[in-house]
C-alpha positions as a LaTeX table, in Angstrom:
\begin{tabular}{lrrr}
\hline
Residue & $x$ (\AA) & $y$ (\AA) & $z$ (\AA) \\
\hline
Met1 & 16.36 & 93.09 & $-133.45$ \\
Thr2 & 18.42 & 94.00 & $-130.00$ \\
Ser3 & 16.47 & 94.64 & $-126.86$ \\
His4 & 17.16 & 98.62 & $-127.29$ \\
Arg5 & 16.89 & 98.59 & $-131.03$ \\
Gln6 & 13.44 & 100.84 & $-131.88$ \\
Pro7 & 12.16 & 98.81 & $-135.27$ \\
Ala8 & 11.34 & 100.84 & $-138.79$ \\
Val9 & 7.85 & 101.39 & $-139.56$ \\
Phe10 & 5.88 & 102.19 & $-142.84$ \\
Ala11 & 2.45 & 102.91 & $-142.78$ \\
Gly12 & 0.12 & 102.78 & $-145.84$ \\
His13 & $-1.82$ & 105.78 & $-144.56$ \\
Gly14 & $-4.95$ & 105.42 & $-147.37$ \\
Ser15 & $-7.70$ & 108.17 & $-146.05$ \\
Pro16 & $-8.09$ & 110.69 & $-144.00$ \\
Met17 & $-11.10$ & 109.27 & $-143.57$ \\
Tyr18 & $-10.29$ & 106.40 & $-141.56$ \\
Ala19 & $-9.27$ & 108.87 & $-138.39$ \\
Leu20 & $-12.84$ & 109.16 & $-138.57$ \\
Glu21 & $-13.62$ & 105.58 & $-139.61$ \\
Pro22 & $-11.77$ & 102.70 & $-138.03$ \\
Asn23 & $-10.84$ & 99.68 & $-139.46$ \\
Arg24 & $-8.92$ & 96.71 & $-140.02$ \\
Phe25 & $-5.66$ & 99.26 & $-140.56$ \\
Thr26 & $-6.69$ & 101.19 & $-137.77$ \\
Ala27 & $-6.74$ & 98.04 & $-136.13$ \\
Ala28 & $-3.72$ & 96.90 & $-136.78$ \\
Trp29 & $-1.66$ & 100.31 & $-136.13$ \\
Ala30 & $-3.27$ & 100.43 & $-132.97$ \\
Thr31 & $-1.57$ & 96.79 & $-132.16$ \\
Leu32 & 1.57 & 97.71 & $-133.68$ \\
Gly33 & 1.71 & 100.29 & $-131.18$ \\
Lys34 & 0.81 & 98.45 & $-128.22$ \\
Ser35 & 3.65 & 95.80 & $-129.12$ \\
Leu36 & 6.74 & 98.04 & $-129.30$ \\
Lys37 & 8.69 & 99.79 & $-126.64$ \\
Arg38 & 7.64 & 103.10 & $-125.75$ \\
Pro39 & 9.94 & 105.16 & $-127.83$ \\
Asp40 & 10.98 & 108.91 & $-126.78$ \\
Ala41 & 10.17 & 110.84 & $-129.45$ \\
Ile42 & 9.46 & 109.76 & $-133.02$ \\
Leu43 & 10.63 & 110.79 & $-136.64$ \\
Val44 & 7.86 & 110.67 & $-139.12$ \\
Ile45 & 8.76 & 110.56 & $-143.05$ \\
Ser46 & 5.04 & 111.83 & $-144.31$ \\
Ala47 & 4.54 & 111.90 & $-148.30$ \\
His48 & 2.31 & 114.87 & $-146.94$ \\
Trp49 & 5.50 & 117.14 & $-147.02$ \\
Val50 & 7.95 & 117.63 & $-149.95$ \\
Thr51 & 9.96 & 121.05 & $-150.09$ \\
Arg52 & 12.59 & 122.41 & $-151.93$ \\
Gly53 & 15.71 & 121.04 & $-149.62$ \\
Val54 & 15.85 & 118.72 & $-146.47$ \\
Trp55 & 13.42 & 120.35 & $-143.87$ \\
Val56 & 12.66 & 118.59 & $-140.03$ \\
Thr57 & 10.34 & 120.71 & $-137.81$ \\
Ala58 & 12.06 & 121.59 & $-134.61$ \\
Met59 & 9.00 & 123.23 & $-132.54$ \\
Ser60 & 8.08 & 122.44 & $-129.47$ \\
Lys61 & 4.66 & 121.94 & $-129.84$ \\
Pro62 & 3.72 & 121.09 & $-133.44$ \\
Lys63 & 0.51 & 122.59 & $-135.21$ \\
Thr64 & $-2.04$ & 119.59 & $-135.97$ \\
Ile65 & $-2.44$ & 120.05 & $-139.93$ \\
His66 & $-5.02$ & 119.62 & $-141.98$ \\
Asp67 & $-3.79$ & 119.62 & $-145.42$ \\
Phe68 & $-6.87$ & 117.89 & $-147.93$ \\
Gly69 & $-10.46$ & 119.57 & $-148.59$ \\
Gly70 & $-13.83$ & 118.41 & $-149.59$ \\
Phe71 & $-14.01$ & 115.87 & $-146.31$ \\
Pro72 & $-16.66$ & 116.81 & $-143.08$ \\
Gln73 & $-15.83$ & 119.50 & $-140.91$ \\
Glu74 & $-15.26$ & 116.52 & $-138.56$ \\
Leu75 & $-12.15$ & 115.85 & $-140.09$ \\
Phe76 & $-10.64$ & 119.45 & $-139.82$ \\
Glu77 & $-11.73$ & 119.31 & $-136.34$ \\
Ile78 & $-9.36$ & 116.55 & $-135.33$ \\
Glu79 & $-6.36$ & 117.81 & $-133.09$ \\
Tyr80 & $-3.18$ & 115.32 & $-132.60$ \\
Pro81 & $-1.64$ & 117.55 & $-129.77$ \\
Ala82 & 1.77 & 116.02 & $-129.81$ \\
Pro83 & 4.52 & 117.45 & $-128.23$ \\
Gly84 & 7.39 & 118.50 & $-130.61$ \\
Ser85 & 11.41 & 117.39 & $-129.89$ \\
Pro86 & 14.17 & 120.55 & $-130.89$ \\
Ala87 & 16.45 & 118.11 & $-129.47$ \\
Leu88 & 15.86 & 115.51 & $-132.01$ \\
Ala89 & 15.66 & 117.60 & $-134.85$ \\
Asp90 & 19.17 & 118.90 & $-133.54$ \\
Arg91 & 19.80 & 115.08 & $-134.17$ \\
Val92 & 18.36 & 114.75 & $-137.33$ \\
Gln93 & 20.64 & 117.77 & $-138.25$ \\
Glu94 & 23.86 & 116.22 & $-137.29$ \\
Leu95 & 23.31 & 112.79 & $-138.81$ \\
Leu96 & 22.80 & 113.80 & $-142.62$ \\
Asn97 & 25.42 & 115.01 & $-144.63$ \\
Val98 & 22.64 & 117.98 & $-146.51$ \\
Pro99 & 21.68 & 121.78 & $-145.44$ \\
Ile100 & 18.71 & 121.34 & $-142.74$ \\
Val101 & 16.27 & 123.49 & $-142.71$ \\
Met102 & 15.04 & 124.02 & $-139.34$ \\
Glu103 & 11.43 & 124.61 & $-139.57$ \\
Glu104 & 9.93 & 126.57 & $-136.47$ \\
Asn105 & 6.48 & 128.10 & $-138.04$ \\
Glu106 & 5.00 & 126.79 & $-141.16$ \\
Trp107 & 4.82 & 123.50 & $-140.84$ \\
Gly108 & 3.54 & 120.95 & $-137.96$ \\
Ile109 & 2.32 & 117.66 & $-137.99$ \\
Asp110 & 0.16 & 116.59 & $-141.11$ \\
His111 & $-2.82$ & 113.91 & $-141.74$ \\
Gly112 & 0.45 & 111.43 & $-143.18$ \\
Ala113 & 1.65 & 111.27 & $-139.56$ \\
Trp114 & $-1.35$ & 112.55 & $-137.43$ \\
Ser115 & $-3.99$ & 109.63 & $-139.10$ \\
Val116 & $-1.80$ & 107.03 & $-138.04$ \\
Leu117 & $-0.04$ & 107.90 & $-134.66$ \\
Lys118 & $-3.58$ & 108.67 & $-133.57$ \\
Tyr119 & $-4.13$ & 105.07 & $-133.30$ \\
Met120 & $-0.37$ & 103.68 & $-132.49$ \\
Tyr121 & $-0.17$ & 106.80 & $-129.50$ \\
Pro122 & $-3.77$ & 107.79 & $-128.83$ \\
Lys123 & $-2.98$ & 109.94 & $-125.63$ \\
Ala124 & $-0.45$ & 111.98 & $-128.30$ \\
Asp125 & 2.33 & 111.89 & $-125.52$ \\
Val126 & 5.11 & 110.65 & $-127.65$ \\
Pro127 & 7.30 & 114.24 & $-129.20$ \\
Val128 & 6.45 & 113.84 & $-132.48$ \\
Val129 & 9.38 & 115.44 & $-135.14$ \\
Gln130 & 8.70 & 115.26 & $-139.22$ \\
Leu131 & 11.35 & 115.36 & $-141.98$ \\
Ser132 & 10.62 & 116.46 & $-145.01$ \\
Leu133 & 11.16 & 114.55 & $-148.47$ \\
Asp134 & 13.16 & 116.97 & $-150.93$ \\
Gly135 & 11.44 & 117.00 & $-153.76$ \\
Ser136 & 14.21 & 117.10 & $-155.71$ \\
Lys137 & 15.75 & 113.82 & $-154.85$ \\
Ser138 & 15.42 & 110.51 & $-156.80$ \\
Ala139 & 14.04 & 107.69 & $-154.67$ \\
Arg140 & 17.99 & 106.13 & $-154.59$ \\
Gln141 & 18.98 & 109.88 & $-153.19$ \\
His142 & 16.43 & 109.26 & $-150.85$ \\
Tyr143 & 17.46 & 105.85 & $-150.04$ \\
Glu144 & 21.10 & 106.65 & $-149.37$ \\
Leu145 & 19.96 & 109.91 & $-147.46$ \\
Ala146 & 17.43 & 107.22 & $-144.84$ \\
Lys147 & 20.44 & 105.18 & $-144.44$ \\
Gln148 & 22.06 & 108.20 & $-142.09$ \\
Leu149 & 19.14 & 107.89 & $-139.89$ \\
Arg150 & 20.11 & 104.74 & $-138.25$ \\
Pro151 & 21.88 & 105.21 & $-134.67$ \\
Leu152 & 18.26 & 106.56 & $-133.92$ \\
Arg153 & 16.73 & 103.67 & $-133.50$ \\
Asp154 & 19.24 & 102.53 & $-131.34$ \\
Glu155 & 18.21 & 105.63 & $-129.31$ \\
Asn156 & 14.92 & 105.42 & $-128.76$ \\
Ile157 & 13.72 & 106.80 & $-131.64$ \\
Leu158 & 11.35 & 104.90 & $-133.67$ \\
Ile159 & 11.44 & 106.62 & $-137.35$ \\
Leu160 & 7.59 & 106.18 & $-139.21$ \\
Ala161 & 7.18 & 105.84 & $-142.70$ \\
Ser162 & 3.94 & 107.07 & $-144.18$ \\
Gly163 & 2.76 & 106.60 & $-146.99$ \\
Asn164 & 1.36 & 103.93 & $-150.02$ \\
Ile165 & 3.28 & 101.78 & $-152.27$ \\
Val166 & $-0.17$ & 102.03 & $-155.12$ \\
His167 & $-1.28$ & 105.44 & $-154.78$ \\
Asn168 & $-3.01$ & 106.46 & $-157.98$ \\
Leu169 & $-5.96$ & 108.87 & $-157.25$ \\
Arg170 & $-7.18$ & 109.09 & $-160.43$ \\
Thr171 & $-8.34$ & 105.66 & $-160.77$ \\
Ile172 & $-10.07$ & 104.82 & $-157.36$ \\
His173 & $-13.63$ & 103.95 & $-156.95$ \\
Trp174 & $-15.12$ & 105.22 & $-153.43$ \\
Gln175 & $-17.63$ & 102.10 & $-152.80$ \\
Glu176 & $-16.11$ & 100.02 & $-149.94$ \\
Asp177 & $-16.36$ & 96.39 & $-152.30$ \\
Ala178 & $-14.11$ & 98.09 & $-154.93$ \\
Lys179 & $-11.75$ & 95.17 & $-156.60$ \\
Pro180 & $-7.95$ & 96.23 & $-156.64$ \\
Tyr181 & $-7.16$ & 96.67 & $-160.33$ \\
Ala182 & $-5.04$ & 93.97 & $-161.62$ \\
Trp183 & $-1.73$ & 96.08 & $-162.08$ \\
Ala184 & $-2.46$ & 97.69 & $-158.02$ \\
Arg185 & $-2.07$ & 93.99 & $-157.13$ \\
Glu186 & 0.40 & 92.99 & $-159.27$ \\
Phe187 & 3.22 & 95.74 & $-158.29$ \\
Asn188 & 1.79 & 95.17 & $-154.06$ \\
Asp189 & 2.68 & 91.59 & $-154.64$ \\
Phe190 & 5.74 & 92.35 & $-156.46$ \\
Phe191 & 7.22 & 95.19 & $-153.62$ \\
Val192 & 6.17 & 92.30 & $-150.88$ \\
Ser193 & 8.10 & 89.80 & $-152.83$ \\
Glu194 & 11.04 & 91.82 & $-153.19$ \\
Met195 & 11.03 & 93.28 & $-149.98$ \\
Gly196 & 11.28 & 89.93 & $-148.58$ \\
Ala197 & 13.78 & 88.72 & $-150.31$ \\
Asn198 & 15.92 & 91.56 & $-149.22$ \\
His199 & 16.27 & 92.83 & $-153.26$ \\
His200 & 16.16 & 96.68 & $-152.19$ \\
Glu201 & 17.56 & 97.84 & $-155.66$ \\
Thr202 & 14.77 & 96.34 & $-157.83$ \\
Leu203 & 12.76 & 98.55 & $-155.34$ \\
Ile204 & 14.40 & 101.68 & $-155.46$ \\
Asp205 & 15.07 & 101.44 & $-159.55$ \\
Trp206 & 11.02 & 100.66 & $-159.28$ \\
Glu207 & 10.66 & 102.24 & $-162.83$ \\
Lys208 & 12.03 & 99.70 & $-164.57$ \\
Tyr209 & 9.25 & 97.15 & $-163.59$ \\
Gly210 & 6.92 & 98.53 & $-166.17$ \\
Glu211 & 3.54 & 99.68 & $-166.17$ \\
Ala212 & 1.97 & 98.07 & $-163.23$ \\
Ala213 & 4.60 & 100.14 & $-161.50$ \\
His214 & 3.89 & 103.69 & $-163.57$ \\
Met215 & $-0.19$ & 103.07 & $-162.68$ \\
Ser216 & 1.06 & 102.38 & $-158.97$ \\
Ile217 & 3.08 & 105.66 & $-158.75$ \\
Pro218 & 1.79 & 108.03 & $-160.74$ \\
Thr219 & 3.76 & 110.44 & $-158.70$ \\
Ala220 & 6.91 & 109.50 & $-156.70$ \\
Glu221 & 6.17 & 111.11 & $-153.20$ \\
His222 & 4.03 & 108.92 & $-151.83$ \\
Tyr223 & 6.61 & 105.56 & $-152.37$ \\
Trp224 & 9.19 & 107.76 & $-151.48$ \\
Pro225 & 8.70 & 107.01 & $-147.40$ \\
Ala226 & 8.77 & 102.55 & $-148.30$ \\
Leu227 & 12.47 & 103.71 & $-149.45$ \\
Tyr228 & 13.36 & 105.53 & $-146.13$ \\
Ala229 & 11.83 & 102.37 & $-144.08$ \\
Leu230 & 13.65 & 99.90 & $-146.10$ \\
Ala231 & 16.72 & 101.39 & $-145.55$ \\
Leu232 & 16.87 & 101.52 & $-142.29$ \\
Gln233 & 17.11 & 97.75 & $-142.60$ \\
Glu234 & 20.16 & 96.49 & $-140.81$ \\
Glu235 & 21.80 & 92.88 & $-141.96$ \\
Asp236 & 20.39 & 91.09 & $-139.30$ \\
Glu237 & 16.98 & 91.96 & $-139.61$ \\
His238 & 14.38 & 91.35 & $-141.77$ \\
Ala239 & 10.83 & 93.16 & $-143.37$ \\
Lys240 & 7.67 & 91.81 & $-141.74$ \\
Val241 & 3.84 & 92.59 & $-143.38$ \\
Tyr242 & 1.93 & 93.59 & $-140.81$ \\
Ile243 & $-1.52$ & 94.38 & $-142.81$ \\
Asp244 & $-2.11$ & 94.62 & $-146.47$ \\
Gly245 & $-4.34$ & 95.03 & $-149.09$ \\
Ile246 & $-5.95$ & 97.18 & $-151.96$ \\
Glu247 & $-8.44$ & 99.58 & $-151.05$ \\
Met248 & $-10.89$ & 101.75 & $-153.26$ \\
Ser249 & $-9.02$ & 99.74 & $-156.67$ \\
Ser250 & $-5.61$ & 101.33 & $-156.61$ \\
Ile251 & $-4.50$ & 102.36 & $-152.62$ \\
Ser252 & $-2.26$ & 99.89 & $-151.44$ \\
Met253 & $-2.46$ & 99.66 & $-147.56$ \\
Leu254 & 0.19 & 97.32 & $-147.48$ \\
Gly255 & 1.88 & 98.24 & $-143.96$ \\
Phe256 & 5.56 & 96.54 & $-142.71$ \\
Ser257 & 8.10 & 96.80 & $-139.83$ \\
Ile258 & 11.81 & 96.51 & $-140.05$ \\
Gln259 & 12.99 & 94.51 & $-137.08$ \\
\hline
\end{tabular}
């Protein structure tokens, strides 16, 4: 990695409860944050903001979004008061060759972002902008769109993609010692292997892998952010896994960086 280029990072964000209950995954996010050159701003692509068309947060003071239900009140009281960056929102609009909605009122920083950033940058002092996932786009269209964001990395912008490679809420087991399903482990290992070999095509066309893929990705919004991180890889770079594991039987906590 060149001395001035920020990495692209993917975080498997897992349960919102990790914001209250530190574990080995949150420790990995904290370690990662400390290891990186301080960015001028962070662009987040979160699985929890799916829109019609492409949107970007353009407010100077984004609110903390508690986009979940059924959790303790303490979780809803967490605030991540990072500033926004209208200038970065403008730069994203400039780079992408699609119409962009500059969102200033309805969204903010959702839990796919702040549950990770809370550990990476606990002071909430780095500006944060979120880019939405256009729900009408295919995996390949997301990948190709993400390529257009590459110049940001050389402008000291950290790009954080947050989702889960395996994310099947219908099959989770809540107990701490729950063993991974065979299909969850199989697809997670397949992803790591193909990523390590720079076989992006097979990961874009994940549906061709078969039953393990379809069980792991019943809906694609948690998988798409990983494609954004992969698309930001330059020819001289490699993907590095900084944390891995299957939680609650069917949630992959795989995290990797491109550098």
